[in-house]
C-alpha angles and dihedrals in degrees: 000000000000090000089054091050089049090053089053093059093040091058107084097205095046092043090052092049094050092046091051091049093050091048093054091046090052091052089048092054092045091055090054090069100043107098121229119247117287093016117135099228094190093055091046091054091047091052091048090053092047096045099041092217140329131327117250091261093065100027096105095046091046089051093054092044093054092241092308093117095068090041088061087222130161087265093045094129093049117184095322096102090054092048091050092047092049092051092047093050090048092051091047089064087074094048104035116050092203091064091051089050091052090049091055095047093080125225096352093051092045089052090053091049089049089054091051089050091052094050091048090048091057091047091050089046090057091048096046095044090051090050092047093051091047091052092045091052091051092053093238096114093090123045096214096082093217116163091244090060092070092053102057095120116062096195126038097183118126094245091053092051090047091051091050092050092049091047095050092044090049088050089055090050091049092051090050090051093048090051091053090048090055091050091050102039106014139052123289132353108325099213092048093049092051090052089047090052093049093052096041090052089063096053098081092047093049094047092047090050090053091050093049098043102036105024135258094276089062088044090057092048090050091052092051092047089047091053091051091047091051091050091049093047092049090050094050095041090055094045117104142162110236113209109199117234127190126198121210120235118256128194115217107177106309095334126095118216129188125006092129129125124230138149142231109238112217109186122216088231101043094157099055116197097328097097090054090052091047093050094045092049093048093050090050092058097075090048090049092050091047091050092057091049098056114142123250121254111296096015128113116244118245116262095243091052090052091049093051091046093051100042111020103041099048109085094199095056113111093227091053091049092048094049091045092052095046092048091051091050091049095046091048091059091043095050095044089050093056097041100045115048112190092192092055093047092048091049092051091049091050091048093056097040098258127144141170111246109258094011124097117235120255123022096007089055092050091049092049092049090049090049092052094042094051093052097043091049091061097069088038091056093047089049091053092047094051093046090050092050093054095087092046091052091045091053090064093043104036098031138269093258094060121071114220104221100189101080148046122034092336098066093041092054094042093052096039096049092041093053093046093049093049089051091053093049089047091052091049091052093048090054092057108027104021086234125092134216093260129038 
C-alpha cells in the first residue's frame, strides 16, 4: 500500500493532477468561510453556537455546501444549484423530445445539454440566493430564536440585497467552474469531489458534538456503527447482477468480428443518491409553505400549519419516517425507469448481433431486462430507505443536538465518490507501472 502511494508521488503527471485537485479543494473550503457583503459575521457565529446547526428545512442544502449556507458566505449555495439543474435537465429528457435528441447526438449534443445546465444553474442560484437572504432577514434561518438571529444583515437597502444576490450567484458559478477544472486537469469528477469535500468537512464537527454532548462511550459506539455502515454500503454499492451477453461471429472480408462473450452489469443501487435528494426536497415543501404562513403576533395558527409543524418537520416522528421511506422507494423505481431503458438496450444488442443465452433478441430481451431490473430494484430501494433513516433514528438515540454523520445522502456520496476516485488513480498507476493502487 505504501509502495503504491510512493509510486503516485514519483509519477510527475499523476502528482501534478493530485496537487491541482487539492489546490482547488483548498480554495473551495476557503471560500466557505468568507462572509458575503453586509453580513454581520459576529451575529452569524453567535446564532450558529446557539442553534447547534441548521433547522430541518435547510439541513440538506447546508450539508452539500459544507456548512457555508449558515455562514452566509460567498459560497453559501454550494454545489446544490448545479445538482438541481443537472437533475432537472436529465428529467426533461423524458418530457421534451429535443433534449432526448441532443442526448443521442453524441459529444455535440452533450455539450449543448451542458450549456443548458449551466444557464439553469445560474437561474437557480439567483432564486435560491434571494430566498436565503429573505429568510435571513426575517430571522427564521436559525431555530434558536436568539435576538442576534434577526440582525444578520447590516444593510436592508435594495442595492445591498442586490449585491448579496450577485455575490452568492457568482460564487455558485465559480464553484461550477472549479469543478469543471478538476474534471479536466485533475483526478476524478470535479463536481463529485467538491460535494465529497463539503460533506467530509462536517464529519469532525459532528463527531466532536456527539462526544461532548453524549459522552465518549457513545462516541466510540457511533464510530463502530459508522465503520459497519461504511462496510455495508461499500458491499452493496459494488454488488451487481451480471446478465451474460453473446455476440455472433461476422465475416467482413477476411476478418472475423464478434464471437465474444460479455455481460450487462445491473447494480443493486442503480439510482445512487438521487432518490434520497428527491424525497428530502419533497418533504421540505410542506414545511416551507407552513413557514411562510405563520400567524401574526397574538393570532392562532391555522390547523393545517399546526399539523405540518407537528408531523412533517420532526425527523424523529414515525409518520415522517414512514413517508420518507415510501417516497425513497417510489423515487428509486421512478429514477431507474427513466435512466435505464430496456427497449433501447435490447435494440442496440440486436443491431450489433448480441443476444442473451436462452432469450430471443428484440422484444423478449427487453421484457427480460425489465423483469430483472424491476426485481433487483426492490432490495436496492429498501437499502436506500434504511440508509436514509439512519440519521433520523440516531437523532432519537444519540440526541437532537448531535448530527449522526454515518447515514443518509452523506455516507452514500462519501463512499461512492471515494470508490470512483480510487479506481481512477488505480487506472492511472496501471497505465504507467503495470501495478495498481490496490491488489
